[in-house]
C-alpha positions in Angstrom: 52.9 -5.3 36.4 54.1 -4.7 32.8 56.8 -7.1 31.5 60.1 -5.9 30.2 63.2 -7.4 28.6 63.3 -10.4 26.2 59.9 -11.7 27.1 58.1 -8.4 26.2 60.2 -8.2 23.0 59.1 -11.7 21.9 55.4 -10.7 22.5 55.6 -7.5 20.4 58.1 -9.0 17.9 57.1 -12.6 17.3 59.5 -12.9 14.3 62.4 -12.8 16.7 64.3 -10.4 14.4 66.4 -8.2 16.7 66.5 -5.5 14.0 62.7 -5.4 13.7 60.7 -2.6 15.4 59.4 -4.1 18.7 57.1 -1.3 19.7 54.3 0.3 17.7 53.7 4.1 17.8 50.6 4.9 19.8 49.9 7.7 17.5 49.7 5.3 14.5 47.3 3.1 16.5 45.1 6.1 17.2 45.1 7.1 13.5 44.1 3.6 12.5 41.2 3.7 15.0 40.1 7.1 13.7 40.1 5.8 10.1 38.0 2.8 11.1 35.5 5.0 12.9 35.2 7.4 10.0 34.4 4.5 7.7 31.7 3.2 10.0 30.5 6.1 12.1 27.5 4.3 13.5 26.7 2.8 16.8 26.7 -0.9 17.4 23.3 -2.7 17.3 22.0 -6.0 18.6 19.1 -8.1 17.6 17.0 -8.7 20.7 13.5 -9.4 21.8 13.4 -6.0 23.6 14.2 -4.3 20.3 11.5 -6.2 18.5 8.9 -5.2 21.0 10.1 -1.6 21.0 9.5 -1.7 17.2 6.0 -3.2 17.7 5.0 -0.5 20.2 6.4 2.4 18.1 5.1 1.0 14.8 1.5 0.3 16.0 0.2 3.9 15.5 1.9 4.0 12.1 0.3 0.7 11.2 -3.1 2.1 12.1 -2.6 4.9 9.6 -1.4 2.4 6.9 -4.5 0.3 7.6 -6.6 3.0 6.0 -4.7 2.5 2.8 -5.0 -1.3 3.1 -8.8 -0.8 3.1 -8.5 1.1 -0.2 -6.4 -1.7 -1.7 -9.0 -4.2 -0.6 -11.8 -2.3 -2.2 -9.8 -1.8 -5.5 -8.7 -5.5 -5.5 -12.3 -6.6 -5.1 -13.5 -4.5 -8.0 -10.6 -5.8 -10.1 -12.0 -9.3 -9.6 -9.7 -10.7 -6.9 -11.3 -12.8 -4.2 -10.8 -11.9 -0.6 -8.3 -14.7 -0.2 -6.3 -13.6 -3.3 -6.2 -10.0 -2.1 -5.1 -11.2 1.4 -2.4 -13.4 0.0 -1.0 -10.6 -2.2 -0.8 -8.3 0.9 0.9 -11.0 2.9 3.5 -11.7 0.3 4.1 -8.3 -1.3 3.6 -5.7 1.4 3.9 -2.8 -1.0 0.8 -0.7 -1.3 1.8 1.3 -4.4 3.0 -1.7 -6.3 -0.1 -3.7 -5.3 -2.4 -1.0 -6.6 -0.5 -0.8 -9.8 -0.8 -4.6 -10.2 -4.5 -4.7 -9.7 -4.9 -1.7 -12.0 -3.4 -3.8 -14.7 -5.3 -7.0 -13.8 -7.0 -8.6 -16.8 -7.8 -11.9 -18.4 -5.4 -13.2 -19.6 -3.1 -11.8 -17.0 -0.4 -9.4 -18.4 2.4 -10.9 -16.4 5.3 -9.1 -18.1 3.5 -5.7 -17.8 2.7 -6.2 -14.1 6.2 -7.5 -13.2 8.0 -4.7 -15.1 5.8 -1.9 -13.8 5.9 -3.0 -10.2 9.7 -3.5 -10.4 10.1 0.1 -11.4 7.8 1.3 -8.6 9.8 -0.7 -6.0 13.3 0.3 -7.2 13.3 2.9 -4.4 13.7 0.0 -2.0 17.2 -0.6 -3.3 18.2 2.8 -2.1 16.3 2.5 1.1 17.8 -0.9 1.9 21.3 0.5 1.2 20.7 3.2 3.8 20.2 0.5 6.4 23.5 -1.3 5.7 25.7 0.5 8.2 23.7 -1.0 11.0 22.4 -4.2 9.4 25.9 -5.4 8.4 26.4 -6.0 12.1 23.5 -8.5 12.2 23.4 -12.1 11.0 22.1 -12.7 7.5 19.0 -14.4 8.9 18.1 -11.5 11.1 18.9 -8.9 8.4 17.0 -10.5 5.6 14.0 -11.5 7.7 13.8 -7.8 8.8 13.9 -6.4 5.3 11.1 -8.7 4.2 8.8 -6.7 6.5 10.0 -3.2 5.7 7.9 -0.7 3.9 8.2 3.1 3.4 6.6 4.0 6.7 8.5 1.7 9.1 11.7 2.3 7.2 11.4 6.0 7.9 10.6 5.3 11.5 13.5 2.9 11.9 16.0 5.3 10.2 14.9 8.1 12.5 15.4 5.9 15.5 18.8 4.5 14.5 20.1 8.0 13.7 19.1 9.1 17.2 21.5 6.4 18.5 19.2 3.5 19.1 21.0 0.1 19.4 17.9 -2.0 18.7 18.7 -4.0 15.6 15.3 -5.7 15.7 13.3 -2.5 15.7 12.6 -2.7 11.9 11.3 -6.3 12.3 9.0 -5.4 15.1 7.6 -2.3 13.5 7.3 -4.3 10.2 5.5 -7.2 11.7 2.7 -5.1 13.2 2.4 -3.1 10.0 2.2 -6.4 8.0 -0.5 -7.8 10.3 -2.7 -4.8 10.1 -2.1 -4.4 6.4 -3.5 -7.9 5.8 -6.5 -7.4 8.2 -7.4 -4.1 6.5 -7.1 -5.6 3.1 -9.5 -8.3 4.1 -11.9 -5.7 5.5 -11.8 -3.6 2.3 -12.2 -6.6 0.1 -15.1 -7.9 2.2 -17.0 -4.7 2.8 -16.1 -2.9 -0.5 -19.7 -2.5 -1.6 -20.5 -0.9 1.8 -17.6 1.5 1.7 -18.2 2.7 -1.8 -15.6 5.2 -3.0 -12.7 5.4 -0.5 -12.0 9.0 -1.6 -15.2 10.1 0.1 -13.5 9.4 3.5 -10.0 10.6 2.5 -8.6 7.1 2.8 -6.6 7.5 -0.4 -4.6 10.3 1.2 -3.9 8.6 4.5 -0.5 7.1 3.6 0.7 10.3 1.9 -0.1 12.4 5.0 1.5 9.8 7.3 4.7 9.6 5.3 5.0 13.4 5.1 4.7 13.4 8.9 7.5 10.8 9.2 9.7 12.5 6.6 9.6 15.7 8.7 11.8 13.8 11.2 14.6 13.7 8.6 14.7 17.5 8.3 18.1 18.8 9.4 17.5 22.5 8.9 19.2 24.5 6.2 21.4 21.5 5.2 18.2 19.7 4.0 17.0 22.5 1.7 19.2 21.7 -1.3 18.7 17.9 -1.5 15.0 18.1 -0.7 14.4 20.8 -3.2 16.3 19.1 -6.0 14.6 15.8 -5.3 11.2 17.4 -5.5 12.0 19.4 -8.6 13.4 16.4 -10.4 10.5 14.2 -9.4 8.0 16.8 -10.8 9.9 17.1 -14.1 10.3 13.3 -14.4 6.6 12.8 -13.7 5.7 15.0 -16.7 8.3 13.5 -19.0 8.6 9.8 -18.2 5.9 7.1 -18.2 5.1 5.0 -15.2 6.6 5.5 -11.8 10.2 6.5 -12.8 9.8 9.9 -11.2 10.2 8.2 -7.8 13.6 6.8 -8.5 14.8 9.9 -10.4 13.9 12.2 -7.5 15.5 9.9 -5.0 18.8 9.6 -7.0 18.9 13.4 -7.6 18.4 14.2 -3.9 21.0 11.5 -2.8 23.5 12.9 -5.3 23.2 16.4 -3.9 23.5 15.2 -0.4 26.7 13.3 -1.2 28.2 16.4 -2.9 27.3 18.6 0.0 28.7 16.1 2.5 32.0 15.7 0.6 32.4 19.5 0.5 
């Protein structure tokens, strides 16, 4: 039974001021709720073992495809003079195929540390944007869960996770699960490539150099939203092509991503 009289007034008006408004307008409360929802229009997520294993299962086929690229890296690393152990440690601690290939491409004696760090930093700048895209969901997780997960994220399982979250999944540990299985197979395939590099020969003969490109294009197709995607995708592609011809290194990746994101924001605001 709802209370009335002085008791109810004291609950809704703790100041005790008889002239103060004692009842809030329900319409104002609804407006506040709508404003909050518009600022964070995402479902709640939880970090659970179930979510982790969902990620492992979904990420395994993707990891198999990435493993082909891991073999390529192992072969290239071996030819650059890295031992099997060194190649495996790099894969275990970096988990970024493009950056690793750039690094071993610059490998020399003495080691050009500044050149390697600078170039790989440029290549990996895209992860800033990709990480920011996860924030609406990951801000709900503990710092330990969130930062552990992003250590294991790469292009492929990021795309897989984003597609899953946008479909309404509440599994906050999905990224970690899909990342761990990718990480494990990335290391194993690196070891295989570094060990059997002489037997494999040129990876391009088997199309292994195109595996990740084909895989990521397949995953990216899941982000297509019909005619709404035409403008940002077209602009991103065009800017990337122009930047590739005009700028050194891997800046075209970041330029294309920023251009596409800008167009998406403009369209959304309109």
